[in-house]
C-alpha positions in Angstrom: -28.4 16.2 18.7 -25.7 13.7 19.4 -25.6 12.7 15.6 -25.4 16.4 14.6 -22.3 17.0 17.0 -20.8 14.3 16.3 -21.0 15.2 12.3 -19.6 18.8 13.4 -16.5 17.2 14.6 -15.9 14.3 12.0 -16.4 16.1 9.0 -13.9 18.8 9.6 -11.5 16.2 10.5 -12.2 14.4 7.3 -11.9 17.3 5.1 -8.6 18.1 6.8 -7.3 14.7 6.2 -8.3 14.6 2.4 -7.0 17.6 1.4 -3.9 18.2 3.8 -2.7 15.1 5.2 0.4 13.4 3.3 -0.1 10.3 1.4 1.5 7.9 4.5 -0.5 9.8 6.9 -3.8 9.5 4.7 -3.0 5.7 4.2 -2.3 4.9 8.0 -5.9 6.9 8.5 -7.6 4.3 5.9 -5.6 1.3 7.5 -6.8 2.2 10.9 -10.6 2.6 9.7 -10.3 -0.7 8.0 -9.2 -2.2 11.3 -11.5 -0.6 13.4 -14.5 -1.6 10.7 -13.2 -5.0 10.6 -13.3 -5.6 14.1 -17.1 -4.5 14.5 -17.7 -6.8 11.5 -16.2 -9.8 13.6 -17.8 -9.0 16.4 -21.4 -9.0 14.7 -20.4 -12.4 13.1 -19.4 -13.8 16.3 -22.5 -12.9 18.1 -24.2 -14.6 15.2 -22.5 -17.9 16.0 -19.6 -17.8 13.8 -16.1 -18.3 15.3 -13.9 -15.5 13.2 -10.4 -15.2 13.9 -10.7 -11.8 14.5 -6.7 -10.7 15.2 -5.6 -12.7 12.2 -8.4 -10.9 10.2 -8.0 -7.4 11.4 -4.3 -7.8 10.7 -4.4 -9.1 7.3 -7.2 -6.3 6.6 -4.7 -3.7 8.0 -1.9 -4.8 5.6 -4.0 -5.1 2.5 -4.8 -1.2 2.6 -1.0 -0.5 3.7 0.0 -2.6 0.9 -2.1 -0.7 -1.6 -0.9 2.5 -0.5 2.6 1.6 -0.5 3.0 -0.8 -3.4 4.3 -3.5 -1.4 2.0 -6.4 -2.8 -0.9 -6.9 -5.1 -4.2 -7.3 -3.2 -5.1 -10.4 -4.6 -1.7 -12.1 -3.4 -2.5 -11.0 0.1 -6.1 -12.2 0.0 -4.7 -15.6 -1.4 -2.0 -15.7 1.5 -4.6 -14.5 4.3 -7.5 -17.2 2.9 -4.9 -20.1 3.1 -3.3 -19.2 6.5 -7.0 -18.6 7.9 -7.9 -22.1 6.8 -4.9 -23.9 8.3 -5.7 -22.0 11.8 -9.0 -23.5 11.9 -7.2 -26.9 11.7 -5.9 -26.1 15.7 -8.9 -25.0 17.2 -11.2 -27.2 18.9 -14.3 -25.0 18.5 -17.6 -26.6 17.4 -17.2 -27.4 13.3 -20.1 -25.2 12.3 -18.5 -22.2 14.2 -15.1 -23.1 12.5 -16.5 -23.1 9.0 -18.6 -20.0 9.3 -15.8 -18.2 11.2 -13.4 -18.8 8.3 -15.8 -17.6 5.6 -16.5 -14.1 7.4 -13.4 -13.9 8.1 -12.1 -14.0 4.6 -15.2 -11.9 3.6 -14.5 -9.4 5.8 -11.3 -8.6 3.6 -13.3 -8.3 0.5 -16.2 -6.8 2.1 -14.4 -4.0 4.0 -10.5 -3.9 3.4 -10.5 -3.8 -0.5 -13.0 -1.0 -0.8 -11.4 0.9 2.0 -8.1 0.4 0.1 -9.6 2.0 -3.2 -10.4 5.1 -1.2 -6.5 5.4 -1.4 -6.6 4.6 -5.3 -8.9 7.5 -5.9 -7.3 9.8 -4.0 -3.6 9.1 -5.8 -4.7 7.4 -9.1 -4.6 9.1 -12.8 -7.7 10.7 -13.2 -9.1 13.7 -14.9 -10.5 15.4 -11.7 -8.0 15.8 -9.2 -8.3 13.0 -6.3 -9.3 15.3 -3.5 -12.1 16.5 -5.7 -13.3 12.6 -6.5 -13.1 11.6 -2.8 -15.4 14.5 -1.7 -17.7 13.9 -4.6 -18.1 10.1 -3.4 -18.4 11.1 0.4 -20.6 14.4 0.0 -23.1 12.2 -2.2 -23.4 9.7 0.6 -23.6 12.2 3.4 -26.3 14.1 1.5 -28.4 10.8 0.5 -28.0 9.6 4.1 -29.0 12.6 6.1 -31.9 13.3 3.7 -33.1 9.8 3.7 -32.9 9.6 7.6 -34.4 13.0 8.3 -37.6 12.5 5.5 -38.1 9.1 6.4 -38.1 9.6 10.3 -41.0 12.4 9.5 -42.7 11.3 6.6 -41.6 7.5 6.0 -44.8 5.4 5.5 -43.8 2.6 3.1 -41.2 0.0 4.0 -38.5 -0.7 1.3 -36.9 -3.7 3.4 -39.2 -4.5 6.4 -37.4 -8.0 7.4 -33.9 -6.5 7.1 -34.1 -2.8 8.1 -37.8 -1.8 9.2 -37.0 2.0 9.8 -35.9 2.3 5.9 -38.7 3.6 3.8 -39.6 4.4 0.2 -40.3 8.2 0.9 -36.7 8.2 2.7 -35.0 6.6 -0.2 -36.4 9.0 -2.9 -35.4 11.8 -0.5 -31.8 10.4 -0.4 -31.5 9.8 -4.2 -32.6 13.4 -4.8 -30.3 14.6 -2.7 -27.5 12.6 -4.0 -28.2 14.1 -7.4 -28.4 17.9 -6.2 -24.9 17.3 -4.8 -24.2 15.8 -8.0 -25.3 18.8 -9.7 -23.4 21.0 -7.1 -20.1 19.6 -7.8 -20.8 19.9 -11.8 -21.3 23.5 -11.6 -18.9 24.6 -8.6 -16.2 22.0 -7.9 -15.3 20.0 -11.1 -13.2 21.2 -13.9 -15.1 20.2 -16.7 -17.7 17.4 -16.6 -20.7 16.5 -19.0 -24.3 17.1 -17.2 -25.8 13.9 -18.5 -23.0 11.7 -16.8 -23.0 13.7 -13.6 -26.5 13.0 -13.5 -26.5 9.4 -14.3 -23.4 8.9 -12.1 -24.8 10.5 -9.1 -28.1 8.6 -9.3 -26.2 5.3 -9.8 -24.1 6.2 -6.6 -27.0 7.2 -5.0 -28.7 3.8 -5.6 -25.8 1.2 -4.8 -24.8 3.4 -1.7 -28.6 2.7 -0.3 -28.2 -0.8 -1.4 -24.8 -0.9 0.6 -26.7 0.5 3.6 -29.5 -2.2 3.6 -26.6 -4.9 2.9 -24.9 -4.1 6.5 -28.5 -4.0 7.8 -28.7 -7.6 7.2 -25.6 -8.8 8.9 -26.9 -6.9 12.1 -30.2 -8.2 11.9 -28.9 -11.9 11.3 -26.9 -11.4 14.5 -29.7 -9.4 16.2 -27.6 -6.2 16.8 -28.7 -2.7 16.5 -25.5 -0.8 16.1 -21.8 -2.5 14.9 -20.5 -0.4 18.4 -21.2 2.6 20.2 -17.7 4.2 19.3 -19.4 7.6 17.8 -22.2 9.2 19.7 -25.4 8.9 17.7 -24.1 7.2 14.8 -23.0 3.7 16.3 -19.9 2.3 15.0 -17.4 2.9 12.4 -19.0 0.4 10.3 -22.5 2.2 10.6 -20.8 5.1 9.4 -19.2 3.8 6.2 -21.7 0.9 5.3 -22.9 3.0 2.3 -19.1 3.4 0.8 -18.2 -0.3 0.9 -20.4 -1.0 -2.4 -20.3 2.8 -3.7 -16.2 3.3 -3.8 -15.7 0.2 -5.4 -18.7 0.9 -8.1 -17.3 4.7 -8.2 -13.9 3.2 -9.1 -15.3 0.5 -11.5 -17.0 3.4 -13.5 -13.9 5.8 -13.3 -11.8 3.4 -15.1 -14.5 2.9 -17.9 -16.3 6.1 -17.7 -13.8 8.9 -16.6 -15.2 12.3 -15.9 
């Protein structure tokens, strides 16, 4: 029930944000999302014994999203500068060397894993595509929501065969198949009801690809939590865990969608 109630509150907020928010407000929301997710990621890494530079890492992650939105600097320039400064900060710490080395790696990796994919949600919304940016964002989000919901309920009720028992014991083959079918069904709905003009085979393949990549992204986040013996990234969202738990599928799916649209526009 907590899971359902939280969704009933959050989904309308996301819809209003994508459709009606001015570009600066949308960018600010993405920057805040990046900061919250990075904070949870660094907390997980620290529990696993990595001395992450949490304040510095969150600050750079927020600026990466803002810079993409406002066209201040190229993301790779920020990442390079951030990596060098992060390395220099390690030299002035007295923590064990192993923790410092792992912390530096996780600090930088957080930007690539979280901040850059979130920044692409701005590029998808305001990029030059055949379909409107809002439709593309909803296509990506709805497929992930449908997939996640179907996999959760079908897996809970009928899941018997584990898909990744060492990383995520509760995820099942049955739930995974249900999630992929739900993603394809969502793609078909967008093809017939939302998009202006798309090709059916392309939508089917794109929906299936995003479904598979989204599930892999979900399992990848579970890998970090399992390694640090953490169940949820936080308890910020009742019934759902943390922000990172809610956007984990997007962290692979958003870059994949962005790349596919550049080479295979719909």
